[in-house]
VMD Tcl script that draws the C-alpha trace (Angstrom):
set ca {
  {-31.94 8.69 -67.34}
  {-32.57 11.97 -65.57}
  {-29.69 13.58 -63.73}
  {-29.34 16.82 -61.84}
  {-25.76 17.50 -60.85}
  {-24.95 20.35 -58.47}
  {-21.56 21.94 -58.12}
  {-19.97 25.04 -56.65}
  {-20.35 24.34 -52.98}
  {-17.51 24.57 -50.52}
  {-16.08 26.48 -47.60}
  {-16.37 30.24 -47.62}
  {-15.73 32.90 -45.03}
  {-18.57 35.01 -43.64}
  {-19.37 37.82 -46.02}
  {-18.15 35.85 -48.99}
  {-19.91 34.66 -52.11}
  {-20.52 31.41 -53.92}
  {-22.34 30.47 -57.07}
  {-23.98 27.07 -57.22}
  {-24.69 25.41 -60.54}
  {-27.01 22.56 -61.39}
  {-26.79 20.89 -64.77}
  {-29.77 18.84 -65.88}
  {-29.84 16.01 -68.35}
  {-32.56 13.67 -69.53}
  {-35.36 16.22 -69.27}
  {-36.78 18.99 -71.41}
  {-35.14 21.54 -69.17}
  {-36.93 24.61 -70.50}
  {-40.31 23.09 -69.54}
  {-39.40 22.68 -65.88}
  {-39.62 24.99 -62.91}
  {-36.25 24.78 -61.20}
  {-35.81 25.19 -57.49}
  {-33.04 25.34 -54.92}
  {-33.61 23.91 -51.47}
  {-31.35 23.64 -48.48}
  {-31.24 21.42 -45.44}
  {-29.32 21.35 -42.20}
  {-29.11 18.38 -39.82}
  {-32.25 17.92 -37.79}
  {-34.26 20.39 -39.83}
  {-36.68 20.03 -42.69}
  {-35.60 20.84 -46.19}
  {-36.61 24.41 -47.03}
  {-37.21 26.14 -50.32}
  {-34.60 28.77 -51.05}
  {-35.55 29.99 -54.52}
  {-37.47 29.04 -57.63}
  {-37.49 30.05 -61.27}
  {-40.19 28.94 -63.65}
  {-40.07 28.39 -67.38}
  {-41.02 32.02 -67.95}
  {-38.00 33.10 -65.89}
  {-40.21 34.36 -63.09}
  {-38.38 34.07 -59.77}
  {-39.40 33.74 -56.17}
  {-37.57 33.31 -52.90}
  {-38.82 31.16 -50.07}
  {-36.69 32.50 -47.25}
  {-36.89 36.15 -46.25}
  {-33.27 36.20 -45.09}
  {-31.92 35.40 -48.55}
  {-33.89 38.09 -50.39}
  {-31.49 40.66 -51.71}
  {-28.52 38.35 -51.15}
  {-29.30 35.32 -53.34}
  {-30.21 35.33 -57.01}
  {-31.57 32.39 -58.95}
  {-31.14 32.28 -62.70}
  {-31.23 29.78 -65.53}
  {-29.63 29.22 -68.90}
  {-31.87 27.08 -71.05}
  {-29.16 26.76 -73.67}
  {-26.95 25.05 -71.10}
  {-29.71 23.22 -69.19}
  {-28.35 24.85 -66.08}
  {-29.80 26.67 -63.10}
  {-27.66 28.87 -60.88}
  {-27.84 30.23 -57.37}
  {-25.66 33.25 -56.79}
  {-25.16 33.71 -53.06}
  {-23.66 36.90 -51.63}
  {-22.99 38.16 -48.10}
  {-23.01 34.64 -46.80}
  {-23.32 34.04 -43.09}
  {-23.00 30.97 -40.86}
  {-26.79 30.58 -40.99}
  {-26.48 29.76 -44.68}
  {-24.48 26.65 -43.94}
  {-26.42 23.71 -45.34}
  {-26.58 21.11 -48.04}
  {-28.09 22.76 -51.10}
  {-30.20 20.75 -53.51}
  {-31.56 21.61 -56.90}
  {-34.80 20.12 -58.11}
  {-36.84 20.12 -61.29}
  {-40.62 20.27 -61.21}
  {-43.15 19.68 -63.94}
  {-45.34 16.62 -64.30}
  {-42.64 14.79 -62.36}
  {-40.02 16.01 -59.97}
  {-36.36 15.21 -59.90}
  {-33.67 15.98 -57.36}
  {-29.94 16.37 -57.36}
  {-27.62 14.80 -54.83}
  {-26.82 18.04 -53.05}
  {-23.73 20.16 -52.52}
  {-22.40 21.26 -49.15}
  {-22.01 24.94 -48.40}
  {-20.14 25.81 -45.23}
  {-19.77 29.40 -44.08}
  {-17.13 29.66 -41.41}
  {-14.06 31.65 -40.48}
}
mol new
graphics top color blue
foreach p $ca { graphics top sphere $p radius 0.5 }
foreach p [lrange $ca 0 end-1] q [lrange $ca 1 end] { graphics top cylinder $p $q radius 0.2 }
display resetview
């Protein structure tokens, strides 16, 4: 059974930082491209960042470049999203997903940026 379990979300003040984690099980983690998406009510899910199995990274939203960093630890089957200088516009449910021949999704973790 494949599981992706996100953690690390919560309430943070503007300008603060959070690190999201996503632990995978049931897949050959090192073979998968891992991605973080986010979604707010009434909007489509958008790609935040991706890291492939060669550790090449990309960011799908211009506003997060320079503030967010995606990384992975294949020894721990975990992908991370370090988020700095958070603003209210970053408030969303954040999802991790694994892509290879199949794709798998986590259940999401809420990030709320508010004073």
